[in-house]
ChimeraX commands (.cxc) that place a marker at each C-alpha (Angstrom):
marker #1 position -16.68,-15.52,-26.87 radius 0.5
marker #1 position -15.44,-13.83,-30.06 radius 0.5
marker #1 position -11.91,-13.22,-31.23 radius 0.5
marker #1 position -12.12,-9.59,-30.12 radius 0.5
marker #1 position -12.57,-10.71,-26.52 radius 0.5
marker #1 position -10.11,-9.23,-24.02 radius 0.5
marker #1 position -9.24,-11.33,-20.97 radius 0.5
marker #1 position -7.56,-9.97,-17.84 radius 0.5
marker #1 position -5.88,-12.47,-15.50 radius 0.5
marker #1 position -4.18,-12.29,-12.11 radius 0.5
marker #1 position -2.06,-14.84,-10.17 radius 0.5
marker #1 position 0.29,-15.33,-13.12 radius 0.5
marker #1 position 2.36,-17.94,-11.23 radius 0.5
marker #1 position -0.59,-20.30,-10.82 radius 0.5
marker #1 position -0.24,-23.21,-13.27 radius 0.5
marker #1 position -4.01,-23.26,-13.89 radius 0.5
marker #1 position -3.95,-19.54,-14.80 radius 0.5
marker #1 position -0.99,-20.18,-17.11 radius 0.5
marker #1 position -2.87,-23.01,-18.83 radius 0.5
marker #1 position -6.08,-21.01,-19.31 radius 0.5
marker #1 position -4.16,-17.94,-20.53 radius 0.5
marker #1 position -2.19,-20.03,-23.03 radius 0.5
marker #1 position -5.33,-21.65,-24.41 radius 0.5
marker #1 position -7.04,-18.27,-24.74 radius 0.5
marker #1 position -4.04,-16.84,-26.57 radius 0.5
marker #1 position -3.92,-19.83,-28.95 radius 0.5
marker #1 position -7.60,-19.26,-29.67 radius 0.5
marker #1 position -6.75,-15.75,-30.79 radius 0.5
marker #1 position -7.95,-13.86,-27.72 radius 0.5
marker #1 position -6.08,-10.87,-26.35 radius 0.5
marker #1 position -4.90,-11.77,-22.85 radius 0.5
marker #1 position -3.46,-9.45,-20.21 radius 0.5
marker #1 position -1.83,-10.07,-16.85 radius 0.5
marker #1 position -2.41,-7.95,-13.75 radius 0.5
marker #1 position 0.00,-7.84,-10.83 radius 0.5
marker #1 position 2.24,-5.89,-8.48 radius 0.5
marker #1 position 5.39,-8.06,-8.21 radius 0.5
marker #1 position 8.73,-6.24,-8.24 radius 0.5
marker #1 position 12.40,-7.18,-8.02 radius 0.5
marker #1 position 12.91,-6.23,-4.36 radius 0.5
marker #1 position 10.05,-8.34,-2.97 radius 0.5
marker #1 position 12.56,-11.03,-2.05 radius 0.5
marker #1 position 15.99,-12.41,-2.89 radius 0.5
marker #1 position 15.94,-13.13,-6.61 radius 0.5
marker #1 position 17.82,-15.89,-8.46 radius 0.5
marker #1 position 18.62,-14.79,-12.02 radius 0.5
marker #1 position 18.18,-18.20,-13.62 radius 0.5
marker #1 position 14.95,-18.80,-11.77 radius 0.5
marker #1 position 13.63,-15.41,-12.85 radius 0.5
marker #1 position 14.49,-16.11,-16.49 radius 0.5
marker #1 position 12.68,-19.45,-16.26 radius 0.5
marker #1 position 9.70,-17.71,-14.66 radius 0.5
marker #1 position 9.35,-15.51,-17.75 radius 0.5
marker #1 position 7.56,-18.49,-19.33 radius 0.5
marker #1 position 4.57,-17.60,-17.13 radius 0.5
marker #1 position 4.36,-14.23,-18.87 radius 0.5
marker #1 position 4.62,-15.61,-22.40 radius 0.5
marker #1 position 0.86,-15.78,-23.16 radius 0.5
marker #1 position 0.15,-12.13,-22.45 radius 0.5
marker #1 position -0.36,-9.29,-24.92 radius 0.5
marker #1 position 0.09,-6.70,-22.20 radius 0.5
marker #1 position -0.19,-6.00,-18.50 radius 0.5
marker #1 position -1.60,-3.75,-15.80 radius 0.5
marker #1 position 0.99,-3.15,-13.09 radius 0.5
marker #1 position 1.02,-1.17,-9.87 radius 0.5
marker #1 position 3.94,1.24,-10.30 radius 0.5
marker #1 position 7.43,1.93,-11.59 radius 0.5
marker #1 position 9.10,-1.14,-10.07 radius 0.5
marker #1 position 6.19,-3.36,-11.06 radius 0.5
marker #1 position 6.40,-2.13,-14.66 radius 0.5
marker #1 position 10.16,-2.76,-14.70 radius 0.5
marker #1 position 9.65,-6.30,-13.45 radius 0.5
marker #1 position 7.03,-7.04,-16.10 radius 0.5
marker #1 position 9.28,-5.63,-18.82 radius 0.5
marker #1 position 12.09,-7.88,-17.60 radius 0.5
marker #1 position 9.66,-10.77,-17.87 radius 0.5
marker #1 position 9.12,-10.03,-21.53 radius 0.5
marker #1 position 6.04,-7.80,-21.68 radius 0.5
marker #1 position 6.56,-4.92,-24.09 radius 0.5
marker #1 position 7.11,-1.62,-22.23 radius 0.5
marker #1 position 4.45,0.17,-24.29 radius 0.5
marker #1 position 1.92,-2.50,-23.28 radius 0.5
marker #1 position 2.35,-2.15,-19.51 radius 0.5
marker #1 position -0.14,0.31,-18.01 radius 0.5
marker #1 position -0.89,1.48,-14.47 radius 0.5
marker #1 position -2.46,1.46,-11.94 radius 0.5
marker #1 position -3.49,-2.04,-10.88 radius 0.5
marker #1 position -4.05,-1.43,-7.16 radius 0.5
marker #1 position -6.85,1.11,-7.27 radius 0.5
marker #1 position -9.73,1.88,-4.91 radius 0.5
marker #1 position -13.05,3.70,-5.10 radius 0.5
marker #1 position -12.35,7.01,-3.37 radius 0.5
marker #1 position -16.06,7.71,-3.12 radius 0.5
marker #1 position -16.80,4.38,-1.43 radius 0.5
marker #1 position -14.08,4.85,1.20 radius 0.5
marker #1 position -15.21,8.38,2.00 radius 0.5
marker #1 position -18.82,7.27,2.23 radius 0.5
marker #1 position -17.92,4.43,4.59 radius 0.5
marker #1 position -15.76,6.74,6.70 radius 0.5
marker #1 position -18.70,9.05,7.32 radius 0.5
marker #1 position -16.28,11.96,7.57 radius 0.5
marker #1 position -14.53,14.34,5.18 radius 0.5
marker #1 position -10.90,13.76,4.23 radius 0.5
marker #1 position -8.27,15.36,6.43 radius 0.5
marker #1 position -7.56,18.09,7.26 radius 0.5
marker #1 position -11.34,18.33,7.55 radius 0.5
marker #1 position -13.29,16.40,10.13 radius 0.5
marker #1 position -11.75,15.57,13.49 radius 0.5
marker #1 position -9.44,18.17,14.97 radius 0.5
marker #1 position -5.68,17.84,14.64 radius 0.5
marker #1 position -5.10,17.41,18.39 radius 0.5
marker #1 position -7.54,14.48,18.71 radius 0.5
marker #1 position -6.05,12.24,16.00 radius 0.5
marker #1 position -3.95,9.09,16.40 radius 0.5
marker #1 position -1.32,7.19,14.41 radius 0.5
marker #1 position -2.63,4.15,12.60 radius 0.5
marker #1 position -1.32,0.80,11.38 radius 0.5
marker #1 position -3.61,-1.40,9.28 radius 0.5
marker #1 position -1.90,-4.73,8.64 radius 0.5
marker #1 position -1.85,-8.43,9.30 radius 0.5
marker #1 position 0.26,-9.20,12.36 radius 0.5
marker #1 position 2.90,-11.18,10.46 radius 0.5
marker #1 position 6.69,-10.76,10.21 radius 0.5
marker #1 position 6.84,-9.03,6.83 radius 0.5
marker #1 position 4.67,-6.15,8.08 radius 0.5
marker #1 position 7.48,-5.26,10.52 radius 0.5
marker #1 position 5.14,-3.97,13.22 radius 0.5
marker #1 position 7.81,-4.64,15.83 radius 0.5
marker #1 position 9.88,-1.83,14.33 radius 0.5
marker #1 position 6.77,0.36,14.41 radius 0.5
marker #1 position 6.47,-0.26,18.14 radius 0.5
marker #1 position 10.14,0.61,18.67 radius 0.5
marker #1 position 9.57,3.84,16.75 radius 0.5
marker #1 position 6.48,4.53,18.84 radius 0.5
marker #1 position 8.49,4.09,22.04 radius 0.5
marker #1 position 11.18,6.49,20.80 radius 0.5
marker #1 position 8.57,9.02,19.73 radius 0.5
marker #1 position 6.73,8.75,23.07 radius 0.5
marker #1 position 9.95,9.46,25.00 radius 0.5
marker #1 position 10.66,12.52,22.85 radius 0.5
marker #1 position 7.45,14.42,23.50 radius 0.5
marker #1 position 5.36,15.48,26.48 radius 0.5
marker #1 position 1.96,14.39,25.20 radius 0.5
marker #1 position 2.42,11.51,22.76 radius 0.5
marker #1 position -0.47,10.45,20.60 radius 0.5
marker #1 position -1.92,6.96,20.62 radius 0.5
marker #1 position -1.03,4.26,18.10 radius 0.5
marker #1 position -4.02,2.21,16.91 radius 0.5
marker #1 position -3.25,-1.15,15.27 radius 0.5
marker #1 position -5.97,-2.79,13.16 radius 0.5
marker #1 position -5.46,-6.41,12.14 radius 0.5
marker #1 position -4.85,-9.85,13.59 radius 0.5
marker #1 position -2.30,-12.58,13.08 radius 0.5
marker #1 position 0.11,-15.00,14.74 radius 0.5
marker #1 position 2.34,-12.26,16.21 radius 0.5
marker #1 position -0.36,-10.56,18.26 radius 0.5
marker #1 position 0.68,-11.89,21.68 radius 0.5
marker #1 position 4.35,-11.23,20.91 radius 0.5
marker #1 position 3.61,-7.64,19.83 radius 0.5
marker #1 position 1.48,-7.01,22.90 radius 0.5
marker #1 position 4.38,-8.19,25.04 radius 0.5
marker #1 position 6.76,-5.94,23.15 radius 0.5
marker #1 position 4.50,-2.95,23.83 radius 0.5
marker #1 position 4.68,-3.82,27.53 radius 0.5
marker #1 position 8.45,-4.23,27.38 radius 0.5
marker #1 position 8.78,-0.83,25.69 radius 0.5
marker #1 position 6.53,0.69,28.38 radius 0.5
marker #1 position 4.02,1.96,25.80 radius 0.5
marker #1 position 1.21,-0.47,26.52 radius 0.5
marker #1 position -0.95,2.47,27.62 radius 0.5
marker #1 position -0.38,4.20,24.27 radius 0.5
marker #1 position -1.08,1.26,21.93 radius 0.5
marker #1 position -4.52,-0.05,21.06 radius 0.5
marker #1 position -4.84,-3.47,19.40 radius 0.5
marker #1 position -8.24,-3.69,17.68 radius 0.5
marker #1 position -7.94,-7.05,15.92 radius 0.5
marker #1 position -9.61,-7.72,12.59 radius 0.5
marker #1 position -12.30,-5.25,11.55 radius 0.5
marker #1 position -14.53,-5.03,8.50 radius 0.5
marker #1 position -13.81,-2.42,5.84 radius 0.5
marker #1 position -16.43,0.06,7.06 radius 0.5
marker #1 position -14.81,0.18,10.51 radius 0.5
marker #1 position -11.36,0.56,8.98 radius 0.5
marker #1 position -12.58,3.49,6.90 radius 0.5
marker #1 position -13.98,5.12,10.03 radius 0.5
marker #1 position -10.55,4.64,11.65 radius 0.5
marker #1 position -8.90,6.48,8.78 radius 0.5
marker #1 position -11.28,9.35,9.50 radius 0.5
marker #1 position -9.81,9.80,12.99 radius 0.5
marker #1 position -6.16,9.20,12.07 radius 0.5
marker #1 position -3.25,11.59,11.94 radius 0.5
marker #1 position -1.11,9.45,9.60 radius 0.5
marker #1 position -0.68,5.88,8.37 radius 0.5
marker #1 position 2.43,3.87,9.28 radius 0.5
marker #1 position 3.53,1.05,6.96 radius 0.5
marker #1 position 7.07,-0.09,7.90 radius 0.5
marker #1 position 7.01,-3.39,5.93 radius 0.5
marker #1 position 10.18,-5.28,5.07 radius 0.5
marker #1 position 8.30,-6.84,2.12 radius 0.5
marker #1 position 5.32,-5.21,0.44 radius 0.5
marker #1 position 4.43,-5.68,-3.21 radius 0.5
marker #1 position 2.19,-2.63,-3.04 radius 0.5
marker #1 position 0.26,-1.80,0.13 radius 0.5
marker #1 position -3.45,-1.30,-0.56 radius 0.5
marker #1 position -3.84,0.59,2.71 radius 0.5
marker #1 position -1.93,3.49,1.10 radius 0.5
marker #1 position -4.56,4.51,-1.48 radius 0.5
marker #1 position -7.25,3.87,1.14 radius 0.5
marker #1 position -5.51,6.29,3.51 radius 0.5
marker #1 position -4.90,8.83,0.78 radius 0.5
marker #1 position -8.63,8.80,0.06 radius 0.5
marker #1 position -9.07,10.17,3.57 radius 0.5
marker #1 position -6.29,12.73,3.13 radius 0.5
marker #1 position -3.75,11.10,5.44 radius 0.5
marker #1 position 0.00,11.62,5.23 radius 0.5
marker #1 position 1.89,8.35,4.89 radius 0.5
marker #1 position 5.04,7.13,6.66 radius 0.5
marker #1 position 6.12,4.00,4.80 radius 0.5
marker #1 position 9.20,1.94,4.06 radius 0.5
marker #1 position 11.05,2.08,0.77 radius 0.5
marker #1 position 10.06,-1.58,0.18 radius 0.5
marker #1 position 6.40,-0.64,-0.39 radius 0.5
marker #1 position 5.42,-0.52,-4.06 radius 0.5
marker #1 position 2.85,2.20,-3.37 radius 0.5
marker #1 position 5.56,4.75,-2.71 radius 0.5
marker #1 position 6.60,4.74,-6.39 radius 0.5
marker #1 position 3.66,6.83,-7.53 radius 0.5
marker #1 position 1.59,7.69,-4.47 radius 0.5
marker #1 position 4.02,9.04,-1.86 radius 0.5
marker #1 position 6.51,11.85,-2.35 radius 0.5
marker #1 position 9.03,12.35,0.43 radius 0.5
marker #1 position 8.31,15.60,2.25 radius 0.5
marker #1 position 5.22,16.31,0.12 radius 0.5
marker #1 position 2.49,13.95,1.32 radius 0.5
marker #1 position 4.52,11.71,3.61 radius 0.5
marker #1 position 7.92,10.32,4.45 radius 0.5
marker #1 position 9.79,7.32,3.07 radius 0.5
marker #1 position 11.83,5.41,5.66 radius 0.5
marker #1 position 14.11,2.39,5.82 radius 0.5
marker #1 position 12.45,-0.66,7.31 radius 0.5
marker #1 position 15.23,-0.96,9.93 radius 0.5
marker #1 position 15.19,2.68,11.02 radius 0.5
marker #1 position 13.00,3.27,14.10 radius 0.5
marker #1 position 14.87,6.48,14.95 radius 0.5
marker #1 position 14.01,8.06,11.61 radius 0.5
marker #1 position 10.44,6.84,11.85 radius 0.5
marker #1 position 10.07,8.35,15.32 radius 0.5
marker #1 position 11.50,11.64,14.07 radius 0.5
marker #1 position 8.86,11.88,11.35 radius 0.5
marker #1 position 6.10,10.82,13.75 radius 0.5
marker #1 position 7.02,13.67,16.07 radius 0.5
marker #1 position 7.25,16.13,13.18 radius 0.5
marker #1 position 3.72,15.31,12.00 radius 0.5
marker #1 position 2.42,15.14,15.54 radius 0.5
marker #1 position 3.58,18.62,16.53 radius 0.5
marker #1 position 3.52,20.69,13.32 radius 0.5
marker #1 position -0.11,21.26,12.38 radius 0.5
marker #1 position 0.70,23.43,9.38 radius 0.5
marker #1 position 2.95,20.74,7.94 radius 0.5
marker #1 position 0.28,18.13,8.60 radius 0.5
marker #1 position -2.42,20.20,6.90 radius 0.5
marker #1 position -0.23,20.81,3.87 radius 0.5
marker #1 position 0.52,17.10,3.56 radius 0.5
marker #1 position -3.17,16.21,3.93 radius 0.5
marker #1 position -4.09,18.38,0.97 radius 0.5
marker #1 position -1.24,16.87,-1.05 radius 0.5
marker #1 position -2.47,13.37,-0.17 radius 0.5
marker #1 position -5.92,14.22,-1.46 radius 0.5
marker #1 position -4.32,15.23,-4.76 radius 0.5
marker #1 position -2.27,12.02,-4.96 radius 0.5
marker #1 position -5.36,9.93,-4.18 radius 0.5
marker #1 position -6.77,10.73,-7.61 radius 0.5
marker #1 position -3.97,8.67,-9.16 radius 0.5
marker #1 position -5.25,5.57,-7.36 radius 0.5
marker #1 position -8.98,5.97,-7.98 radius 0.5
marker #1 position -10.72,3.04,-9.63 radius 0.5
marker #1 position -11.39,5.28,-12.64 radius 0.5
marker #1 position -7.64,5.30,-13.34 radius 0.5
marker #1 position -7.68,1.48,-13.42 radius 0.5
marker #1 position -10.54,1.60,-15.90 radius 0.5
marker #1 position -8.52,4.01,-18.04 radius 0.5
marker #1 position -5.52,1.64,-17.98 radius 0.5
marker #1 position -7.74,-1.24,-19.13 radius 0.5
marker #1 position -9.26,0.91,-21.88 radius 0.5
marker #1 position -5.78,1.97,-23.02 radius 0.5
marker #1 position -4.72,-1.66,-23.45 radius 0.5
marker #1 position -7.90,-2.67,-25.21 radius 0.5
marker #1 position -7.66,0.18,-27.69 radius 0.5
marker #1 position -3.92,-0.27,-28.40 radius 0.5
marker link #1:1,2 radius 0.2
marker link #1:2,3 radius 0.2
marker link #1:3,4 radius 0.2
marker link #1:4,5 radius 0.2
marker link #1:5,6 radius 0.2
marker link #1:6,7 radius 0.2
marker link #1:7,8 radius 0.2
marker link #1:8,9 radius 0.2
marker link #1:9,10 radius 0.2
marker link #1:10,11 radius 0.2
marker link #1:11,12 radius 0.2
marker link #1:12,13 radius 0.2
marker link #1:13,14 radius 0.2
marker link #1:14,15 radius 0.2
marker link #1:15,16 radius 0.2
marker link #1:16,17 radius 0.2
marker link #1:17,18 radius 0.2
marker link #1:18,19 radius 0.2
marker link #1:19,20 radius 0.2
marker link #1:20,21 radius 0.2
marker link #1:21,22 radius 0.2
marker link #1:22,23 radius 0.2
marker link #1:23,24 radius 0.2
marker link #1:24,25 radius 0.2
marker link #1:25,26 radius 0.2
marker link #1:26,27 radius 0.2
marker link #1:27,28 radius 0.2
marker link #1:28,29 radius 0.2
marker link #1:29,30 radius 0.2
marker link #1:30,31 radius 0.2
marker link #1:31,32 radius 0.2
marker link #1:32,33 radius 0.2
marker link #1:33,34 radius 0.2
marker link #1:34,35 radius 0.2
marker link #1:35,36 radius 0.2
marker link #1:36,37 radius 0.2
marker link #1:37,38 radius 0.2
marker link #1:38,39 radius 0.2
marker link #1:39,40 radius 0.2
marker link #1:40,41 radius 0.2
marker link #1:41,42 radius 0.2
marker link #1:42,43 radius 0.2
marker link #1:43,44 radius 0.2
marker link #1:44,45 radius 0.2
marker link #1:45,46 radius 0.2
marker link #1:46,47 radius 0.2
marker link #1:47,48 radius 0.2
marker link #1:48,49 radius 0.2
marker link #1:49,50 radius 0.2
marker link #1:50,51 radius 0.2
marker link #1:51,52 radius 0.2
marker link #1:52,53 radius 0.2
marker link #1:53,54 radius 0.2
marker link #1:54,55 radius 0.2
marker link #1:55,56 radius 0.2
marker link #1:56,57 radius 0.2
marker link #1:57,58 radius 0.2
marker link #1:58,59 radius 0.2
marker link #1:59,60 radius 0.2
marker link #1:60,61 radius 0.2
marker link #1:61,62 radius 0.2
marker link #1:62,63 radius 0.2
marker link #1:63,64 radius 0.2
marker link #1:64,65 radius 0.2
marker link #1:65,66 radius 0.2
marker link #1:66,67 radius 0.2
marker link #1:67,68 radius 0.2
marker link #1:68,69 radius 0.2
marker link #1:69,70 radius 0.2
marker link #1:70,71 radius 0.2
marker link #1:71,72 radius 0.2
marker link #1:72,73 radius 0.2
marker link #1:73,74 radius 0.2
marker link #1:74,75 radius 0.2
marker link #1:75,76 radius 0.2
marker link #1:76,77 radius 0.2
marker link #1:77,78 radius 0.2
marker link #1:78,79 radius 0.2
marker link #1:79,80 radius 0.2
marker link #1:80,81 radius 0.2
marker link #1:81,82 radius 0.2
marker link #1:82,83 radius 0.2
marker link #1:83,84 radius 0.2
marker link #1:84,85 radius 0.2
marker link #1:85,86 radius 0.2
marker link #1:86,87 radius 0.2
marker link #1:87,88 radius 0.2
marker link #1:88,89 radius 0.2
marker link #1:89,90 radius 0.2
marker link #1:90,91 radius 0.2
marker link #1:91,92 radius 0.2
marker link #1:92,93 radius 0.2
marker link #1:93,94 radius 0.2
marker link #1:94,95 radius 0.2
marker link #1:95,96 radius 0.2
marker link #1:96,97 radius 0.2
marker link #1:97,98 radius 0.2
marker link #1:98,99 radius 0.2
marker link #1:99,100 radius 0.2
marker link #1:100,101 radius 0.2
marker link #1:101,102 radius 0.2
marker link #1:102,103 radius 0.2
marker link #1:103,104 radius 0.2
marker link #1:104,105 radius 0.2
marker link #1:105,106 radius 0.2
marker link #1:106,107 radius 0.2
marker link #1:107,108 radius 0.2
marker link #1:108,109 radius 0.2
marker link #1:109,110 radius 0.2
marker link #1:110,111 radius 0.2
marker link #1:111,112 radius 0.2
marker link #1:112,113 radius 0.2
marker link #1:113,114 radius 0.2
marker link #1:114,115 radius 0.2
marker link #1:115,116 radius 0.2
marker link #1:116,117 radius 0.2
marker link #1:117,118 radius 0.2
marker link #1:118,119 radius 0.2
marker link #1:119,120 radius 0.2
marker link #1:120,121 radius 0.2
marker link #1:121,122 radius 0.2
marker link #1:122,123 radius 0.2
marker link #1:123,124 radius 0.2
marker link #1:124,125 radius 0.2
marker link #1:125,126 radius 0.2
marker link #1:126,127 radius 0.2
marker link #1:127,128 radius 0.2
marker link #1:128,129 radius 0.2
marker link #1:129,130 radius 0.2
marker link #1:130,131 radius 0.2
marker link #1:131,132 radius 0.2
marker link #1:132,133 radius 0.2
marker link #1:133,134 radius 0.2
marker link #1:134,135 radius 0.2
marker link #1:135,136 radius 0.2
marker link #1:136,137 radius 0.2
marker link #1:137,138 radius 0.2
marker link #1:138,139 radius 0.2
marker link #1:139,140 radius 0.2
marker link #1:140,141 radius 0.2
marker link #1:141,142 radius 0.2
marker link #1:142,143 radius 0.2
marker link #1:143,144 radius 0.2
marker link #1:144,145 radius 0.2
marker link #1:145,146 radius 0.2
marker link #1:146,147 radius 0.2
marker link #1:147,148 radius 0.2
marker link #1:148,149 radius 0.2
marker link #1:149,150 radius 0.2
marker link #1:150,151 radius 0.2
marker link #1:151,152 radius 0.2
marker link #1:152,153 radius 0.2
marker link #1:153,154 radius 0.2
marker link #1:154,155 radius 0.2
marker link #1:155,156 radius 0.2
marker link #1:156,157 radius 0.2
marker link #1:157,158 radius 0.2
marker link #1:158,159 radius 0.2
marker link #1:159,160 radius 0.2
marker link #1:160,161 radius 0.2
marker link #1:161,162 radius 0.2
marker link #1:162,163 radius 0.2
marker link #1:163,164 radius 0.2
marker link #1:164,165 radius 0.2
marker link #1:165,166 radius 0.2
marker link #1:166,167 radius 0.2
marker link #1:167,168 radius 0.2
marker link #1:168,169 radius 0.2
marker link #1:169,170 radius 0.2
marker link #1:170,171 radius 0.2
marker link #1:171,172 radius 0.2
marker link #1:172,173 radius 0.2
marker link #1:173,174 radius 0.2
marker link #1:174,175 radius 0.2
marker link #1:175,176 radius 0.2
marker link #1:176,177 radius 0.2
marker link #1:177,178 radius 0.2
marker link #1:178,179 radius 0.2
marker link #1:179,180 radius 0.2
marker link #1:180,181 radius 0.2
marker link #1:181,182 radius 0.2
marker link #1:182,183 radius 0.2
marker link #1:183,184 radius 0.2
marker link #1:184,185 radius 0.2
marker link #1:185,186 radius 0.2
marker link #1:186,187 radius 0.2
marker link #1:187,188 radius 0.2
marker link #1:188,189 radius 0.2
marker link #1:189,190 radius 0.2
marker link #1:190,191 radius 0.2
marker link #1:191,192 radius 0.2
marker link #1:192,193 radius 0.2
marker link #1:193,194 radius 0.2
marker link #1:194,195 radius 0.2
marker link #1:195,196 radius 0.2
marker link #1:196,197 radius 0.2
marker link #1:197,198 radius 0.2
marker link #1:198,199 radius 0.2
marker link #1:199,200 radius 0.2
marker link #1:200,201 radius 0.2
marker link #1:201,202 radius 0.2
marker link #1:202,203 radius 0.2
marker link #1:203,204 radius 0.2
marker link #1:204,205 radius 0.2
marker link #1:205,206 radius 0.2
marker link #1:206,207 radius 0.2
marker link #1:207,208 radius 0.2
marker link #1:208,209 radius 0.2
marker link #1:209,210 radius 0.2
marker link #1:210,211 radius 0.2
marker link #1:211,212 radius 0.2
marker link #1:212,213 radius 0.2
marker link #1:213,214 radius 0.2
marker link #1:214,215 radius 0.2
marker link #1:215,216 radius 0.2
marker link #1:216,217 radius 0.2
marker link #1:217,218 radius 0.2
marker link #1:218,219 radius 0.2
marker link #1:219,220 radius 0.2
marker link #1:220,221 radius 0.2
marker link #1:221,222 radius 0.2
marker link #1:222,223 radius 0.2
marker link #1:223,224 radius 0.2
marker link #1:224,225 radius 0.2
marker link #1:225,226 radius 0.2
marker link #1:226,227 radius 0.2
marker link #1:227,228 radius 0.2
marker link #1:228,229 radius 0.2
marker link #1:229,230 radius 0.2
marker link #1:230,231 radius 0.2
marker link #1:231,232 radius 0.2
marker link #1:232,233 radius 0.2
marker link #1:233,234 radius 0.2
marker link #1:234,235 radius 0.2
marker link #1:235,236 radius 0.2
marker link #1:236,237 radius 0.2
marker link #1:237,238 radius 0.2
marker link #1:238,239 radius 0.2
marker link #1:239,240 radius 0.2
marker link #1:240,241 radius 0.2
marker link #1:241,242 radius 0.2
marker link #1:242,243 radius 0.2
marker link #1:243,244 radius 0.2
marker link #1:244,245 radius 0.2
marker link #1:245,246 radius 0.2
marker link #1:246,247 radius 0.2
marker link #1:247,248 radius 0.2
marker link #1:248,249 radius 0.2
marker link #1:249,250 radius 0.2
marker link #1:250,251 radius 0.2
marker link #1:251,252 radius 0.2
marker link #1:252,253 radius 0.2
marker link #1:253,254 radius 0.2
marker link #1:254,255 radius 0.2
marker link #1:255,256 radius 0.2
marker link #1:256,257 radius 0.2
marker link #1:257,258 radius 0.2
marker link #1:258,259 radius 0.2
marker link #1:259,260 radius 0.2
marker link #1:260,261 radius 0.2
marker link #1:261,262 radius 0.2
marker link #1:262,263 radius 0.2
marker link #1:263,264 radius 0.2
marker link #1:264,265 radius 0.2
marker link #1:265,266 radius 0.2
marker link #1:266,267 radius 0.2
marker link #1:267,268 radius 0.2
marker link #1:268,269 radius 0.2
marker link #1:269,270 radius 0.2
marker link #1:270,271 radius 0.2
marker link #1:271,272 radius 0.2
marker link #1:272,273 radius 0.2
marker link #1:273,274 radius 0.2
marker link #1:274,275 radius 0.2
marker link #1:275,276 radius 0.2
marker link #1:276,277 radius 0.2
marker link #1:277,278 radius 0.2
marker link #1:278,279 radius 0.2
marker link #1:279,280 radius 0.2
marker link #1:280,281 radius 0.2
marker link #1:281,282 radius 0.2
marker link #1:282,283 radius 0.2
marker link #1:283,284 radius 0.2
marker link #1:284,285 radius 0.2
marker link #1:285,286 radius 0.2
marker link #1:286,287 radius 0.2
marker link #1:287,288 radius 0.2
marker link #1:288,289 radius 0.2
view
């Protein structure tokens, strides 16, 4: 391994990664960190954050996921000009091939599509709020669409009970854990993705959904909204404690086909920003700097 070797590392807060990165830097290698952490992921303690900057000390540069991720890395001591994006990228072609359907608004008809949540069934994903929004939406329209939830986790029985309590059990489908090919097929029959998380460093389901042309309804805590979702253009940004607003946007997308089609085309355009080729360009930019 020569001195012109470039090393890209993730899991910056792992002591083993810190040790390896430090050794590589001392050996004259160029070392870069990749990550999606941002200030609003959790309650931050200023002194603890300053101390944590030691974990960023070995790095010549970084690949982050968006505006807030870049800001966090700059705070940690990485030079602003040496922080590139995106980190969380996907192969648009692979997702579309696995889906076996064209991106929306092509493919399945508007009237046959459903809302979709793809997430682990854990507290930070805030699926309970999504169910409350679904109940409000269902009561506001004559023919509500279904909500399909893909993922498993410790809250499954609790969420199933909540669907019964909200009287929407007949409108909610729990699919459990599915492999990526089945998830991609689900995107192909979806109207929009819901991501109401109270904590979300990025949200990889967002670029996956954009690859299939879906509008996105997501909370302002999700890092993906920084560069991939524009309010009123290809989706809607909500507060994670606002089921009424979420239900309003669900109904809007559900009943206005022209709006939905316009947002689908916008999502296809935004998806290009999260293609794996953009990640390769970010890496190349750092290497050539």
